[in-house]
MARLUM-518294 format. One record per atom (N, C-alpha, C): atom name; x, y negated, z; residue in one letter; residue number from 1. Coordinates in steps of 0.05 Angstrom, whole numbers. Each point is the difference from the previous one (the first is absolute). Layout:
N
{atomo: CA | x: X | y: Y | z: Z | residuo: a | num: NUM}
...
***
This chain:
117
{atomo: N | x: 698 | y: -1097 | z: 152 | residuo: m | num: 1}
{atomo: CA | x: 1 | y: 15 | z: 38 | residuo: m | num: 1}
{atomo: C | x: 6 | y: -25 | z: 19 | residuo: m | num: 1}
{atomo: N | x: -3 | y: -1 | z: 7 | residuo: s | num: 2}
{atomo: CA | x: 26 | y: -24 | z: 12 | residuo: s | num: 2}
{atomo: C | x: -2 | y: 16 | z: 39 | residuo: s | num: 2}
{atomo: N | x: 24 | y: -32 | z: 3 | residuo: d | num: 3}
{atomo: CA | x: 16 | y: 30 | z: 36 | residuo: d | num: 3}
{atomo: C | x: -19 | y: -37 | z: 13 | residuo: d | num: 3}
{atomo: N | x: -8 | y: 1 | z: -1 | residuo: s | num: 4}
{atomo: CA | x: -5 | y: -26 | z: 24 | residuo: s | num: 4}
{atomo: C | x: -24 | y: 5 | z: 13 | residuo: s | num: 4}
{atomo: N | x: -9 | y: -11 | z: 29 | residuo: l | num: 5}
{atomo: CA | x: -21 | y: 21 | z: 13 | residuo: l | num: 5}
{atomo: C | x: -20 | y: -9 | z: -10 | residuo: l | num: 5}
{atomo: N | x: -1 | y: -28 | z: -10 | residuo: d | num: 6}
{atomo: CA | x: -26 | y: -24 | z: -8 | residuo: d | num: 6}
{atomo: C | x: -20 | y: 20 | z: -27 | residuo: d | num: 6}
{atomo: N | x: 30 | y: 8 | z: -22 | residuo: d | num: 7}
{atomo: CA | x: -10 | y: 9 | z: -21 | residuo: d | num: 7}
{atomo: C | x: -10 | y: 35 | z: 7 | residuo: d | num: 7}
{atomo: N | x: 4 | y: 0 | z: 11 | residuo: l | num: 8}
{atomo: CA | x: -9 | y: 30 | z: 14 | residuo: l | num: 8}
{atomo: C | x: -30 | y: 1 | z: 10 | residuo: l | num: 8}
{atomo: N | x: -7 | y: -14 | z: 22 | residuo: r | num: 9}
{atomo: CA | x: -19 | y: -4 | z: 3 | residuo: r | num: 9}
{atomo: C | x: -16 | y: -11 | z: -25 | residuo: r | num: 9}
{atomo: N | x: 8 | y: -16 | z: -12 | residuo: t | num: 10}
{atomo: CA | x: -23 | y: -10 | z: -11 | residuo: t | num: 10}
{atomo: C | x: -2 | y: 28 | z: -30 | residuo: t | num: 10}
{atomo: N | x: 15 | y: 12 | z: -2 | residuo: r | num: 11}
{atomo: CA | x: 2 | y: 23 | z: -22 | residuo: r | num: 11}
{atomo: C | x: -24 | y: 21 | z: 16 | residuo: r | num: 11}
{atomo: N | x: 16 | y: 4 | z: 24 | residuo: i | num: 12}
{atomo: CA | x: -36 | y: 10 | z: 24 | residuo: i | num: 12}
{atomo: C | x: -16 | y: -9 | z: -16 | residuo: i | num: 12}
{atomo: N | x: -13 | y: -29 | z: 20 | residuo: n | num: 13}
{atomo: CA | x: -20 | y: -3 | z: -4 | residuo: n | num: 13}
{atomo: C | x: -17 | y: -3 | z: -39 | residuo: n | num: 13}
{atomo: N | x: 25 | y: 3 | z: -17 | residuo: t | num: 14}
{atomo: CA | x: -15 | y: -3 | z: -24 | residuo: t | num: 14}
{atomo: C | x: -17 | y: 27 | z: 8 | residuo: t | num: 14}
{atomo: N | x: 25 | y: 22 | z: -1 | residuo: f | num: 15}
{atomo: CA | x: -13 | y: 33 | z: -5 | residuo: f | num: 15}
{atomo: C | x: -29 | y: -2 | z: 18 | residuo: f | num: 15}
{atomo: N | x: -4 | y: -8 | z: 22 | residuo: v | num: 16}
{atomo: CA | x: -19 | y: 0 | z: 10 | residuo: v | num: 16}
{atomo: C | x: -19 | y: 1 | z: -16 | residuo: v | num: 16}
{atomo: N | x: -3 | y: -32 | z: -1 | residuo: q | num: 17}
{atomo: CA | x: -26 | y: -19 | z: -5 | residuo: q | num: 17}
{atomo: C | x: -16 | y: 14 | z: -32 | residuo: q | num: 17}
{atomo: N | x: 35 | y: 11 | z: -16 | residuo: e | num: 18}
{atomo: CA | x: -14 | y: 1 | z: -32 | residuo: e | num: 18}
{atomo: C | x: -4 | y: 33 | z: 14 | residuo: e | num: 18}
{atomo: N | x: -9 | y: 16 | z: 19 | residuo: r | num: 19}
{atomo: CA | x: -19 | y: 38 | z: 4 | residuo: r | num: 19}
{atomo: C | x: -23 | y: -26 | z: 25 | residuo: r | num: 19}
{atomo: N | x: -1 | y: -18 | z: -7 | residuo: d | num: 20}
{atomo: CA | x: -22 | y: -11 | z: 28 | residuo: d | num: 20}
{atomo: C | x: 7 | y: 29 | z: 33 | residuo: d | num: 20}
{atomo: N | x: 15 | y: -8 | z: 0 | residuo: w | num: 21}
{atomo: CA | x: 14 | y: 9 | z: 22 | residuo: w | num: 21}
{atomo: C | x: -3 | y: -6 | z: 32 | residuo: w | num: 21}
{atomo: N | x: -4 | y: -30 | z: -7 | residuo: e | num: 22}
{atomo: CA | x: 6 | y: -14 | z: 27 | residuo: e | num: 22}
{atomo: C | x: -27 | y: -1 | z: 23 | residuo: e | num: 22}
{atomo: N | x: -21 | y: 7 | z: -15 | residuo: q | num: 23}
{atomo: CA | x: -23 | y: 13 | z: 6 | residuo: q | num: 23}
{atomo: C | x: 4 | y: 18 | z: 31 | residuo: q | num: 23}
{atomo: N | x: 31 | y: 15 | z: -4 | residuo: f | num: 24}
{atomo: CA | x: -1 | y: 27 | z: 19 | residuo: f | num: 24}
{atomo: C | x: 17 | y: -12 | z: 7 | residuo: f | num: 24}
{atomo: N | x: 19 | y: -30 | z: 2 | residuo: h | num: 25}
{atomo: CA | x: 17 | y: -11 | z: 16 | residuo: h | num: 25}
{atomo: C | x: 9 | y: 4 | z: 30 | residuo: h | num: 25}
{atomo: N | x: -34 | y: -2 | z: 5 | residuo: s | num: 26}
{atomo: CA | x: 4 | y: -7 | z: 35 | residuo: s | num: 26}
{atomo: C | x: 30 | y: -2 | z: 20 | residuo: s | num: 26}
{atomo: N | x: 1 | y: -21 | z: 18 | residuo: p | num: 27}
{atomo: CA | x: 25 | y: 15 | z: 9 | residuo: p | num: 27}
{atomo: C | x: 0 | y: 23 | z: 25 | residuo: p | num: 27}
{atomo: N | x: -22 | y: 4 | z: -2 | residuo: k | num: 28}
{atomo: CA | x: 1 | y: 25 | z: 12 | residuo: k | num: 28}
{atomo: C | x: 0 | y: 39 | z: -21 | residuo: k | num: 28}
{atomo: N | x: -5 | y: -12 | z: -25 | residuo: n | num: 29}
{atomo: CA | x: -2 | y: 30 | z: -11 | residuo: n | num: 29}
{atomo: C | x: 31 | y: -5 | z: -14 | residuo: n | num: 29}
{atomo: N | x: 12 | y: -25 | z: -15 | residuo: l | num: 30}
{atomo: CA | x: 21 | y: -4 | z: -1 | residuo: l | num: 30}
{atomo: C | x: 26 | y: 16 | z: 35 | residuo: l | num: 30}
{atomo: N | x: 1 | y: -4 | z: 17 | residuo: a | num: 31}
{atomo: CA | x: 9 | y: 4 | z: 15 | residuo: a | num: 31}
{atomo: C | x: -8 | y: 34 | z: 7 | residuo: a | num: 31}
{atomo: N | x: -19 | y: 5 | z: -14 | residuo: m | num: 32}
{atomo: CA | x: -6 | y: 34 | z: 19 | residuo: m | num: 32}
{atomo: C | x: 18 | y: 15 | z: -27 | residuo: m | num: 32}
{atomo: N | x: -7 | y: -16 | z: -26 | residuo: a | num: 33}
{atomo: CA | x: 21 | y: 7 | z: -29 | residuo: a | num: 33}
{atomo: C | x: 34 | y: 5 | z: 14 | residuo: a | num: 33}
{atomo: N | x: 6 | y: -17 | z: 8 | residuo: m | num: 34}
{atomo: CA | x: 32 | y: -6 | z: 3 | residuo: m | num: 34}
{atomo: C | x: 11 | y: 18 | z: 23 | residuo: m | num: 34}
{atomo: N | x: -18 | y: 1 | z: 9 | residuo: i | num: 35}
{atomo: CA | x: 0 | y: 24 | z: 12 | residuo: i | num: 35}
{atomo: C | x: 7 | y: 31 | z: -4 | residuo: i | num: 35}
{atomo: N | x: -19 | y: 9 | z: -23 | residuo: v | num: 36}
{atomo: CA | x: 9 | y: 6 | z: -9 | residuo: v | num: 36}
{atomo: C | x: 19 | y: 16 | z: -21 | residuo: v | num: 36}
{atomo: N | x: 11 | y: -13 | z: -8 | residuo: e | num: 37}
{atomo: CA | x: 12 | y: -8 | z: -10 | residuo: e | num: 37}
{atomo: C | x: 36 | y: -4 | z: 12 | residuo: e | num: 37}
{atomo: N | x: -10 | y: -1 | z: 23 | residuo: a | num: 38}
{atomo: CA | x: 28 | y: 2 | z: 12 | residuo: a | num: 38}
{atomo: C | x: 5 | y: 28 | z: 26 | residuo: a | num: 38}
{atomo: N | x: -20 | y: 17 | z: -14 | residuo: a | num: 39}
{atomo: CA | x: -7 | y: 19 | z: 17 | residuo: a | num: 39}
{atomo: C | x: 5 | y: 12 | z: -25 | residuo: a | num: 39}
{atomo: N | x: 1 | y: -1 | z: -21 | residuo: e | num: 40}
{atomo: CA | x: 19 | y: 12 | z: -20 | residuo: e | num: 40}
{atomo: C | x: 17 | y: 4 | z: -2 | residuo: e | num: 40}
{atomo: N | x: 18 | y: -38 | z: 2 | residuo: l | num: 41}
{atomo: CA | x: 20 | y: 8 | z: -2 | residuo: l | num: 41}
{atomo: C | x: 16 | y: 24 | z: 17 | residuo: l | num: 41}
{atomo: N | x: -6 | y: -1 | z: 27 | residuo: v | num: 42}
{atomo: CA | x: 6 | y: 13 | z: 23 | residuo: v | num: 42}
{atomo: C | x: 8 | y: 26 | z: -4 | residuo: v | num: 42}
{atomo: N | x: -20 | y: 14 | z: -9 | residuo: e | num: 43}
{atomo: CA | x: 3 | y: 28 | z: -20 | residuo: e | num: 43}
{atomo: C | x: 13 | y: 5 | z: -12 | residuo: e | num: 43}
{atomo: N | x: 24 | y: -29 | z: -2 | residuo: h | num: 44}
{atomo: CA | x: 11 | y: 20 | z: -33 | residuo: h | num: 44}
{atomo: C | x: 27 | y: 8 | z: 22 | residuo: h | num: 44}
{atomo: N | x: -1 | y: -13 | z: 34 | residuo: f | num: 45}
{atomo: CA | x: 23 | y: 11 | z: 14 | residuo: f | num: 45}
{atomo: C | x: 0 | y: 14 | z: 18 | residuo: f | num: 45}
{atomo: N | x: -29 | y: 13 | z: 0 | residuo: q | num: 46}
{atomo: CA | x: -19 | y: 2 | z: 29 | residuo: q | num: 46}
{atomo: C | x: 22 | y: 31 | z: -1 | residuo: q | num: 46}
{atomo: N | x: 7 | y: 2 | z: 28 | residuo: w | num: 47}
{atomo: CA | x: 19 | y: 29 | z: -3 | residuo: w | num: 47}
{atomo: C | x: 22 | y: 6 | z: -12 | residuo: w | num: 47}
{atomo: N | x: 12 | y: -32 | z: -5 | residuo: n | num: 48}
{atomo: CA | x: 29 | y: -8 | z: -2 | residuo: n | num: 48}
{atomo: C | x: 27 | y: 1 | z: 31 | residuo: n | num: 48}
{atomo: N | x: 14 | y: -2 | z: -24 | residuo: t | num: 49}
{atomo: CA | x: 18 | y: -6 | z: 23 | residuo: t | num: 49}
{atomo: C | x: -1 | y: -21 | z: 2 | residuo: t | num: 49}
{atomo: N | x: 24 | y: -24 | z: 17 | residuo: i | num: 50}
{atomo: CA | x: 8 | y: -18 | z: -5 | residuo: i | num: 50}
{atomo: C | x: 20 | y: 0 | z: -32 | residuo: i | num: 50}
{atomo: N | x: 12 | y: 17 | z: 3 | residuo: e | num: 51}
{atomo: CA | x: 14 | y: -2 | z: -29 | residuo: e | num: 51}
{atomo: C | x: -9 | y: 7 | z: -14 | residuo: e | num: 51}
{atomo: N | x: -6 | y: 20 | z: 0 | residuo: q | num: 52}
{atomo: CA | x: -13 | y: 5 | z: -26 | residuo: q | num: 52}
{atomo: C | x: -27 | y: -30 | z: -18 | residuo: q | num: 52}
{atomo: N | x: -3 | y: 0 | z: 24 | residuo: s | num: 53}
{atomo: CA | x: -22 | y: -31 | z: -2 | residuo: s | num: 53}
{atomo: C | x: 8 | y: -15 | z: -18 | residuo: s | num: 53}
{atomo: N | x: 40 | y: -4 | z: -3 | residuo: y | num: 54}
{atomo: CA | x: 13 | y: -19 | z: -23 | residuo: y | num: 54}
{atomo: C | x: -2 | y: 13 | z: -16 | residuo: y | num: 54}
{atomo: N | x: 12 | y: 25 | z: 0 | residuo: q | num: 55}
{atomo: CA | x: -2 | y: 12 | z: -26 | residuo: q | num: 55}
{atomo: C | x: -13 | y: 4 | z: -25 | residuo: q | num: 55}
{atomo: N | x: -27 | y: -10 | z: -11 | residuo: l | num: 56}
{atomo: CA | x: -16 | y: 6 | z: 0 | residuo: l | num: 56}
{atomo: C | x: 9 | y: -9 | z: -47 | residuo: l | num: 56}
{atomo: N | x: -14 | y: 33 | z: -13 | residuo: s | num: 57}
{atomo: CA | x: -4 | y: 14 | z: -22 | residuo: s | num: 57}
{atomo: C | x: 4 | y: -33 | z: -16 | residuo: s | num: 57}
{atomo: N | x: 3 | y: 2 | z: -21 | residuo: a | num: 58}
{atomo: CA | x: -16 | y: -20 | z: -22 | residuo: a | num: 58}
{atomo: C | x: -39 | y: -3 | z: 7 | residuo: a | num: 58}
{atomo: N | x: -2 | y: 27 | z: -17 | residuo: e | num: 59}
{atomo: CA | x: -47 | y: 2 | z: 6 | residuo: e | num: 59}
{atomo: C | x: 8 | y: -5 | z: 33 | residuo: e | num: 59}
{atomo: N | x: 14 | y: 9 | z: 15 | residuo: k | num: 60}
{atomo: CA | x: -13 | y: -10 | z: 21 | residuo: k | num: 60}
{atomo: C | x: 0 | y: -26 | z: 0 | residuo: k | num: 60}
{atomo: N | x: 27 | y: -13 | z: -4 | residuo: r | num: 61}
{atomo: CA | x: -4 | y: -32 | z: 12 | residuo: r | num: 61}
{atomo: C | x: -20 | y: -15 | z: -28 | residuo: r | num: 61}
{atomo: N | x: 4 | y: 8 | z: -15 | residuo: e | num: 62}
{atomo: CA | x: -23 | y: -14 | z: -22 | residuo: e | num: 62}
{atomo: C | x: -31 | y: -4 | z: 7 | residuo: e | num: 62}
{atomo: N | x: -7 | y: 37 | z: 27 | residuo: q | num: 63}
{atomo: CA | x: -24 | y: -6 | z: 23 | residuo: q | num: 63}
{atomo: C | x: -3 | y: -14 | z: -2 | residuo: q | num: 63}
{atomo: N | x: 25 | y: -12 | z: 31 | residuo: v | num: 64}
{atomo: CA | x: 4 | y: -21 | z: 16 | residuo: v | num: 64}
{atomo: C | x: -5 | y: -8 | z: -9 | residuo: v | num: 64}
{atomo: N | x: 4 | y: -14 | z: -22 | residuo: s | num: 65}
{atomo: CA | x: 0 | y: -37 | z: -10 | residuo: s | num: 65}
{atomo: C | x: -29 | y: -5 | z: -4 | residuo: s | num: 65}
{atomo: N | x: -13 | y: 27 | z: -1 | residuo: h | num: 66}
{atomo: CA | x: -31 | y: -16 | z: -19 | residuo: h | num: 66}
{atomo: C | x: -7 | y: 5 | z: 31 | residuo: h | num: 66}
{atomo: N | x: -7 | y: 19 | z: 21 | residuo: e | num: 67}
{atomo: CA | x: -7 | y: 2 | z: 11 | residuo: e | num: 67}
{atomo: C | x: -4 | y: -36 | z: 21 | residuo: e | num: 67}
{atomo: N | x: 31 | y: -6 | z: 2 | residuo: l | num: 68}
{atomo: CA | x: 13 | y: -25 | z: 7 | residuo: l | num: 68}
{atomo: C | x: -13 | y: -8 | z: -24 | residuo: l | num: 68}
{atomo: N | x: -3 | y: -12 | z: -19 | residuo: a | num: 69}
{atomo: CA | x: -13 | y: -22 | z: -10 | residuo: a | num: 69}
{atomo: C | x: -33 | y: -7 | z: 0 | residuo: a | num: 69}
{atomo: N | x: -6 | y: 29 | z: 4 | residuo: d | num: 70}
{atomo: CA | x: -30 | y: -10 | z: 9 | residuo: d | num: 70}
{atomo: C | x: -10 | y: -4 | z: 25 | residuo: d | num: 70}
{atomo: N | x: 20 | y: 4 | z: 19 | residuo: t | num: 71}
{atomo: CA | x: 6 | y: -22 | z: 26 | residuo: t | num: 71}
{atomo: C | x: -3 | y: -22 | z: -12 | residuo: t | num: 71}
{atomo: N | x: 30 | y: -7 | z: 2 | residuo: f | num: 72}
{atomo: CA | x: -12 | y: -31 | z: -11 | residuo: f | num: 72}
{atomo: C | x: -18 | y: -18 | z: -13 | residuo: f | num: 72}
{atomo: N | x: -6 | y: 8 | z: -22 | residuo: v | num: 73}
{atomo: CA | x: -24 | y: -4 | z: -11 | residuo: v | num: 73}
{atomo: C | x: -28 | y: 4 | z: 28 | residuo: v | num: 73}
{atomo: N | x: -14 | y: 14 | z: -1 | residuo: y | num: 74}
{atomo: CA | x: -19 | y: -3 | z: 30 | residuo: y | num: 74}
{atomo: C | x: 14 | y: -31 | z: 19 | residuo: y | num: 74}
{atomo: N | x: 28 | y: 2 | z: 21 | residuo: l | num: 75}
{atomo: CA | x: 12 | y: -11 | z: 2 | residuo: l | num: 75}
{atomo: C | x: 3 | y: -42 | z: -4 | residuo: l | num: 75}
{atomo: N | x: -4 | y: 1 | z: -36 | residuo: l | num: 76}
{atomo: CA | x: -7 | y: -15 | z: -20 | residuo: l | num: 76}
{atomo: C | x: -28 | y: -19 | z: 0 | residuo: l | num: 76}
{atomo: N | x: -11 | y: 25 | z: 9 | residuo: r | num: 77}
{atomo: CA | x: -30 | y: -8 | z: -16 | residuo: r | num: 77}
{atomo: C | x: -29 | y: 3 | z: 35 | residuo: r | num: 77}
{atomo: N | x: 11 | y: 7 | z: 20 | residuo: i | num: 78}
{atomo: CA | x: 13 | y: -17 | z: 19 | residuo: i | num: 78}
{atomo: C | x: 0 | y: -20 | z: 8 | residuo: i | num: 78}
{atomo: N | x: 13 | y: -3 | z: -1 | residuo: a | num: 79}
{atomo: CA | x: 16 | y: -35 | z: 2 | residuo: a | num: 79}
{atomo: C | x: -15 | y: -11 | z: -20 | residuo: a | num: 79}
{atomo: N | x: -14 | y: 9 | z: -11 | residuo: e | num: 80}
{atomo: CA | x: 4 | y: -25 | z: -31 | residuo: e | num: 80}
{atomo: C | x: -41 | y: -8 | z: 11 | residuo: e | num: 80}
{atomo: N | x: -17 | y: 23 | z: 12 | residuo: v | num: 81}
{atomo: CA | x: -21 | y: -7 | z: 5 | residuo: v | num: 81}
{atomo: C | x: -6 | y: -13 | z: 37 | residuo: v | num: 81}
{atomo: N | x: 21 | y: 1 | z: 15 | residuo: t | num: 82}
{atomo: CA | x: 5 | y: -17 | z: 24 | residuo: t | num: 82}
{atomo: C | x: -4 | y: -23 | z: -2 | residuo: t | num: 82}
{atomo: N | x: 23 | y: -19 | z: -29 | residuo: g | num: 83}
{atomo: CA | x: 9 | y: -12 | z: 1 | residuo: g | num: 83}
{atomo: C | x: 40 | y: -12 | z: 18 | residuo: g | num: 83}
{atomo: N | x: 1 | y: 25 | z: 0 | residuo: v | num: 84}
{atomo: CA | x: 23 | y: 3 | z: 32 | residuo: v | num: 84}
{atomo: C | x: 28 | y: 0 | z: -31 | residuo: v | num: 84}
{atomo: N | x: 11 | y: -10 | z: 2 | residuo: d | num: 85}
{atomo: CA | x: 40 | y: -21 | z: -1 | residuo: d | num: 85}
{atomo: C | x: 9 | y: 38 | z: -4 | residuo: d | num: 85}
{atomo: N | x: 9 | y: 15 | z: 1 | residuo: l | num: 86}
{atomo: CA | x: 19 | y: 20 | z: 3 | residuo: l | num: 86}
{atomo: C | x: 24 | y: -16 | z: 12 | residuo: l | num: 86}
{atomo: N | x: 9 | y: -25 | z: -31 | residuo: i | num: 87}
{atomo: CA | x: 32 | y: 15 | z: 22 | residuo: i | num: 87}
{atomo: C | x: 5 | y: -28 | z: 26 | residuo: i | num: 87}
{atomo: N | x: -26 | y: -12 | z: -13 | residuo: a | num: 88}
{atomo: CA | x: 2 | y: -25 | z: 31 | residuo: a | num: 88}
{atomo: C | x: 8 | y: 23 | z: 15 | residuo: a | num: 88}
{atomo: N | x: -29 | y: 23 | z: 13 | residuo: a | num: 89}
{atomo: CA | x: -5 | y: 3 | z: 16 | residuo: a | num: 89}
{atomo: C | x: 30 | y: 30 | z: 3 | residuo: a | num: 89}
{atomo: N | x: 7 | y: -3 | z: -19 | residuo: t | num: 90}
{atomo: CA | x: 25 | y: 18 | z: 8 | residuo: t | num: 90}
{atomo: C | x: 15 | y: -14 | z: 18 | residuo: t | num: 90}
{atomo: N | x: 8 | y: -18 | z: -14 | residuo: n | num: 91}
{atomo: CA | x: 19 | y: -28 | z: 8 | residuo: n | num: 91}
{atomo: C | x: -3 | y: 1 | z: 29 | residuo: n | num: 91}
{atomo: N | x: -30 | y: 2 | z: 10 | residuo: a | num: 92}
{atomo: CA | x: -4 | y: -21 | z: 29 | residuo: a | num: 92}
{atomo: C | x: -7 | y: 27 | z: 16 | residuo: a | num: 92}
{atomo: N | x: -11 | y: 25 | z: -15 | residuo: k | num: 93}
{atomo: CA | x: 10 | y: 19 | z: 20 | residuo: k | num: 93}
{atomo: C | x: 35 | y: 15 | z: 4 | residuo: k | num: 93}
{atomo: N | x: 12 | y: 5 | z: -21 | residuo: i | num: 94}
{atomo: CA | x: 28 | y: 2 | z: 6 | residuo: i | num: 94}
{atomo: C | x: 22 | y: -26 | z: 14 | residuo: i | num: 94}
{atomo: N | x: -21 | y: -34 | z: 8 | residuo: d | num: 95}
{atomo: CA | x: 1 | y: -7 | z: 21 | residuo: d | num: 95}
{atomo: C | x: -1 | y: 4 | z: 28 | residuo: d | num: 95}
{atomo: N | x: -27 | y: 17 | z: 0 | residuo: l | num: 96}
{atomo: CA | x: -4 | y: 5 | z: 20 | residuo: l | num: 96}
{atomo: C | x: 16 | y: 13 | z: 14 | residuo: l | num: 96}
{atomo: N | x: -2 | y: 27 | z: -22 | residuo: n | num: 97}
{atomo: CA | x: 22 | y: 24 | z: 10 | residuo: n | num: 97}
{atomo: C | x: 23 | y: 0 | z: 7 | residuo: n | num: 97}
{atomo: N | x: 11 | y: -21 | z: -16 | residuo: a | num: 98}
{atomo: CA | x: 45 | y: -7 | z: 20 | residuo: a | num: 98}
{atomo: C | x: -10 | y: -21 | z: 30 | residuo: a | num: 98}
{atomo: N | x: -22 | y: -6 | z: 2 | residuo: k | num: 99}
{atomo: CA | x: -5 | y: -8 | z: 34 | residuo: k | num: 99}
{atomo: C | x: -14 | y: 24 | z: 7 | residuo: k | num: 99}
{atomo: N | x: -13 | y: 17 | z: 4 | residuo: k | num: 100}
{atomo: CA | x: -7 | y: 33 | z: 8 | residuo: k | num: 100}
{atomo: C | x: 35 | y: 12 | z: 4 | residuo: k | num: 100}
{atomo: N | x: -3 | y: 8 | z: -17 | residuo: y | num: 101}
{atomo: CA | x: 32 | y: 3 | z: -12 | residuo: y | num: 101}
{atomo: C | x: 33 | y: 0 | z: -2 | residuo: y | num: 101}
{atomo: N | x: -1 | y: -23 | z: 26 | residuo: p | num: 102}
{atomo: CA | x: 29 | y: -23 | z: -7 | residuo: p | num: 102}
{atomo: C | x: 34 | y: 33 | z: -4 | residuo: p | num: 102}
{atomo: N | x: 1 | y: -9 | z: -16 | residuo: v | num: 103}
{atomo: CA | x: 31 | y: 18 | z: 0 | residuo: v | num: 103}
{atomo: C | x: 10 | y: 5 | z: 18 | residuo: v | num: 103}
{atomo: N | x: 7 | y: -24 | z: 21 | residuo: e | num: 104}
{atomo: CA | x: 24 | y: 1 | z: 20 | residuo: e | num: 104}
{atomo: C | x: -16 | y: 33 | z: 16 | residuo: e | num: 104}
{atomo: N | x: -25 | y: -3 | z: 0 | residuo: k | num: 105}
{atomo: CA | x: -18 | y: 25 | z: 28 | residuo: k | num: 105}
{atomo: C | x: 10 | y: 16 | z: -21 | residuo: k | num: 105}
{atomo: N | x: -14 | y: -1 | z: -29 | residuo: v | num: 106}
{atomo: CA | x: -23 | y: 33 | z: -12 | residuo: v | num: 106}
{atomo: C | x: 32 | y: 22 | z: -18 | residuo: v | num: 106}
{atomo: N | x: 18 | y: -25 | z: -9 | residuo: r | num: 107}
{atomo: CA | x: 15 | y: 15 | z: -20 | residuo: r | num: 107}
{atomo: C | x: 8 | y: 18 | z: 7 | residuo: r | num: 107}
{atomo: N | x: -4 | y: 27 | z: -16 | residuo: g | num: 108}
{atomo: CA | x: 11 | y: 33 | z: 4 | residuo: g | num: 108}
{atomo: C | x: -30 | y: 15 | z: 15 | residuo: g | num: 108}
{atomo: N | x: -19 | y: -16 | z: 7 | residuo: s | num: 109}
{atomo: CA | x: -18 | y: 12 | z: 6 | residuo: s | num: 109}
{atomo: C | x: -34 | y: -1 | z: -5 | residuo: s | num: 109}
{atomo: N | x: -5 | y: 16 | z: -4 | residuo: n | num: 110}
{atomo: CA | x: -23 | y: 5 | z: -14 | residuo: n | num: 110}
{atomo: C | x: -28 | y: -1 | z: 20 | residuo: n | num: 110}
{atomo: N | x: 1 | y: -11 | z: 22 | residuo: a | num: 111}
{atomo: CA | x: -16 | y: -4 | z: 29 | residuo: a | num: 111}
{atomo: C | x: -28 | y: -31 | z: 1 | residuo: a | num: 111}
{atomo: N | x: -20 | y: 5 | z: 11 | residuo: k | num: 112}
{atomo: CA | x: -22 | y: -10 | z: -13 | residuo: k | num: 112}
{atomo: C | x: 5 | y: -26 | z: 5 | residuo: k | num: 112}
{atomo: N | x: 2 | y: -18 | z: -3 | residuo: y | num: 113}
{atomo: CA | x: -3 | y: -33 | z: 18 | residuo: y | num: 113}
{atomo: C | x: 0 | y: -4 | z: 27 | residuo: y | num: 113}
{atomo: N | x: -17 | y: 8 | z: 13 | residuo: t | num: 114}
{atomo: CA | x: -10 | y: 10 | z: 24 | residuo: t | num: 114}
{atomo: C | x: 18 | y: 19 | z: 17 | residuo: t | num: 114}
{atomo: N | x: 18 | y: 23 | z: -17 | residuo: a | num: 115}
{atomo: CA | x: 15 | y: 4 | z: 25 | residuo: a | num: 115}
{atomo: C | x: 25 | y: -14 | z: 17 | residuo: a | num: 115}
{atomo: N | x: -8 | y: -21 | z: -14 | residuo: y | num: 116}
{atomo: CA | x: 32 | y: -18 | z: 4 | residuo: y | num: 116}
{atomo: C | x: -17 | y: -34 | z: 10 | residuo: y | num: 116}
{atomo: N | x: -13 | y: 0 | z: 9 | residuo: e | num: 117}
{atomo: CA | x: -20 | y: -28 | z: -10 | residuo: e | num: 117}
{atomo: C | x: 0 | y: -4 | z: 35 | residuo: e | num: 117}
***
């Protein structure tokens, strides 16, 4: 086991290659699979109050962790097959969001940036 993103990507890639699943891992299929897993995650919170969504039992937290992991695996695979560096892309997106949502205009607000442009 490893804590690094690169090691995790390697482990997932090996898992996929050993099973000859690369043939099924088109960006389209992976994106669809990721959304299915994200929907399964949402099911665990459906109809909960905000407070209930924070107060997960140990069993529910484990189920949520499995759905998060499934979603994360598909996200990593999409990045792998499309050649996207997730760390670089995320840093670039945070920089873009910092320009779209300047602290002095948005602090404490959940309005979309188009509301104050």
